[in-house]
C-alpha positions as CSV (number, residue, x, y, z in Angstrom):
1,M,-50.3,19.8,40.6
2,K,-47.2,19.1,38.8
3,A,-47.9,17.3,35.5
4,A,-45.9,13.7,34.6
5,S,-43.7,13.8,31.4
6,V,-44.8,12.3,28.5
7,R,-42.7,9.2,29.2
8,E,-44.5,8.3,32.7
9,I,-47.9,9.1,30.7
10,K,-47.2,6.6,28.1
11,Y,-46.2,3.9,30.4
12,E,-49.6,4.6,32.4
13,L,-51.6,4.0,29.2
14,G,-50.0,0.8,28.3
15,T,-51.3,-0.2,31.8
16,K,-54.6,0.4,31.1
17,S,-57.5,-1.7,29.2
18,P,-59.1,-0.5,26.0
19,K,-62.0,0.7,27.9
20,E,-60.4,2.4,30.1
21,L,-58.3,4.2,27.4
22,M,-61.7,5.1,25.4
23,E,-63.3,6.8,28.8
24,L,-60.2,8.6,29.3
25,C,-60.1,9.9,25.8
26,L,-64.1,10.8,26.2
27,M,-63.1,13.1,29.4
28,M,-60.6,15.0,27.8
29,S,-62.9,15.7,25.2
30,K,-65.2,17.1,27.2
31,F,-62.8,19.2,29.1
32,K,-61.4,21.2,26.2
33,K,-62.5,21.9,22.5
34,E,-59.2,21.7,21.2
35,N,-59.0,18.4,22.8
36,K,-62.2,17.2,21.0
37,E,-61.1,18.6,17.8
38,L,-57.5,16.6,18.0
39,L,-59.8,13.5,18.7
40,T,-62.3,14.1,15.6
41,Y,-58.9,15.1,13.0
42,L,-57.5,11.6,14.5
43,L,-60.5,9.3,14.4
44,F,-62.3,10.6,11.2
45,E,-59.9,13.1,9.4
46,A,-56.0,11.5,9.4
47,E,-57.4,8.9,6.7
48,D,-57.9,11.5,4.1
49,E,-55.5,13.9,4.3
50,H,-56.7,16.2,0.9
51,A,-60.2,15.8,2.0
52,F,-58.9,17.7,5.6
53,V,-56.5,20.2,3.7
54,E,-60.0,21.2,1.3
55,S,-62.3,21.3,4.6
56,I,-59.3,24.0,6.2
57,K,-59.5,25.8,2.8
58,R,-63.3,25.9,2.9
59,E,-63.4,27.2,6.6
60,V,-60.6,29.7,5.7
61,D,-62.8,31.4,2.7
62,D,-65.8,31.5,5.3
63,L,-63.7,33.6,7.7
64,F,-62.1,36.0,5.2
65,E,-65.6,36.7,3.8
66,E,-66.2,37.6,7.4
67,I,-63.0,40.4,7.5
68,N,-64.4,43.9,8.1
69,L,-63.1,45.9,5.3
70,A,-63.8,49.2,6.9
71,S,-60.0,49.6,8.5
72,Y,-56.8,47.6,8.4
73,Y,-56.9,47.5,12.2
74,Y,-59.9,45.4,11.9
75,I,-58.7,43.4,8.5
76,R,-55.2,42.8,10.5
77,K,-56.6,41.0,13.5
78,R,-59.2,38.6,11.3
79,A,-55.9,38.1,9.3
80,R,-54.1,37.0,12.7
81,K,-57.1,35.0,14.3
82,I,-57.5,33.1,10.5
83,L,-53.8,32.5,10.7
84,T,-54.0,31.1,14.2
85,H,-57.0,28.9,12.9
86,I,-55.0,27.8,10.0
87,K,-51.9,26.5,12.6
88,K,-54.0,24.8,15.0
89,H,-55.4,22.4,12.0
90,I,-51.6,22.2,11.0
91,Q,-50.2,21.0,14.4
92,Y,-52.7,18.2,14.8
93,S,-51.7,16.9,10.7
94,K,-47.9,17.5,11.8
95,K,-47.8,16.7,7.4
96,K,-45.3,19.3,6.0
97,E,-47.3,18.9,2.7
98,T,-50.8,20.0,5.1
99,E,-48.6,22.8,6.3
100,I,-47.1,24.3,3.1
101,E,-51.5,23.7,1.1
102,L,-52.3,25.8,3.7
103,L,-50.1,28.5,4.8
104,I,-49.8,29.3,0.7
105,Y,-53.5,29.0,0.4
106,Y,-53.8,31.9,3.4
107,C,-51.0,33.9,2.0
108,Q,-53.4,33.8,-2.0
109,K,-56.0,34.9,0.0
110,L,-54.5,37.3,1.4
111,R,-52.9,39.0,-1.0
112,E,-56.8,39.0,-2.5
113,I,-57.8,41.2,0.2
114,K,-59.0,44.7,-0.9
115,P,-57.7,47.5,0.1
116,P,-54.3,45.8,-0.6
117,I,-52.2,44.1,2.2
118,W,-49.2,46.1,0.7
119,N,-50.5,50.0,1.9
120,Y,-50.4,48.8,6.0
121,V,-47.1,47.7,7.3
122,A,-48.7,45.0,9.8
123,L,-50.7,42.7,6.8
124,K,-47.3,43.0,4.8
125,N,-45.2,41.7,7.4
126,I,-48.0,38.7,8.0
127,Y,-47.4,38.2,5.1
128,E,-43.9,37.8,4.6
129,R,-43.6,35.8,7.9
130,Q,-45.5,33.0,6.3
131,V,-43.5,33.5,2.8
132,V,-40.3,32.8,4.9
133,A,-42.1,29.8,7.1
134,I,-43.1,28.2,3.6
135,K,-40.0,28.3,2.1
136,K,-38.5,26.8,5.3
137,S,-40.9,23.9,5.4
138,I,-40.3,23.2,1.7
139,S,-36.8,23.2,2.1
140,T,-37.3,19.7,4.4
141,L,-39.3,17.7,1.4
142,H,-38.7,15.8,-0.9
143,E,-36.8,16.6,-4.2
144,D,-40.0,16.0,-6.3
145,L,-42.2,18.0,-4.1
146,Q,-40.0,20.5,-3.8
147,M,-40.3,21.5,-7.4
148,D,-44.1,21.0,-7.6
149,Y,-44.5,24.3,-4.2
150,E,-41.8,26.0,-5.4
151,H,-43.5,26.9,-8.6
152,D,-46.7,28.1,-6.1
153,L,-44.5,29.8,-4.1
154,G,-42.6,31.7,-7.3
155,E,-46.5,33.3,-7.3
156,L,-46.3,34.4,-3.9
157,L,-43.0,35.8,-4.0
158,D,-44.5,38.2,-7.3
159,Y,-46.1,41.2,-5.6
């Protein structure tokens, strides 16, 4: 089966009644976990972005506490998994401020890991790629917001 284009889907959704739309959304939420998470964000969390960011930060804290520090291999695997989790939530929000805040927080948490990430090239590269992504996102913001985030970025660059 070939998937329809976004334009075709948009047109077809315009022809549906509110009840049919609700049924379609509920079917999608049952089909895949990501669909359910996206609907949860759109319905309950999109109005209060700050609370959404704080809840993700708490999740990240919990995930970092679960890291097995026995080997750099396990640290890298878990760090990648946490980053994937963060990026998924960034996709839901689609706001640059949210992306920057979460990536800065991720980098701060990554720096706090003992043994230090600087001794392992793969972890250092993950960190540096995220710093580059943060810089790129900051450059797209309004000048006043750029100044606020530049300070946080400066702290990440001091290692």
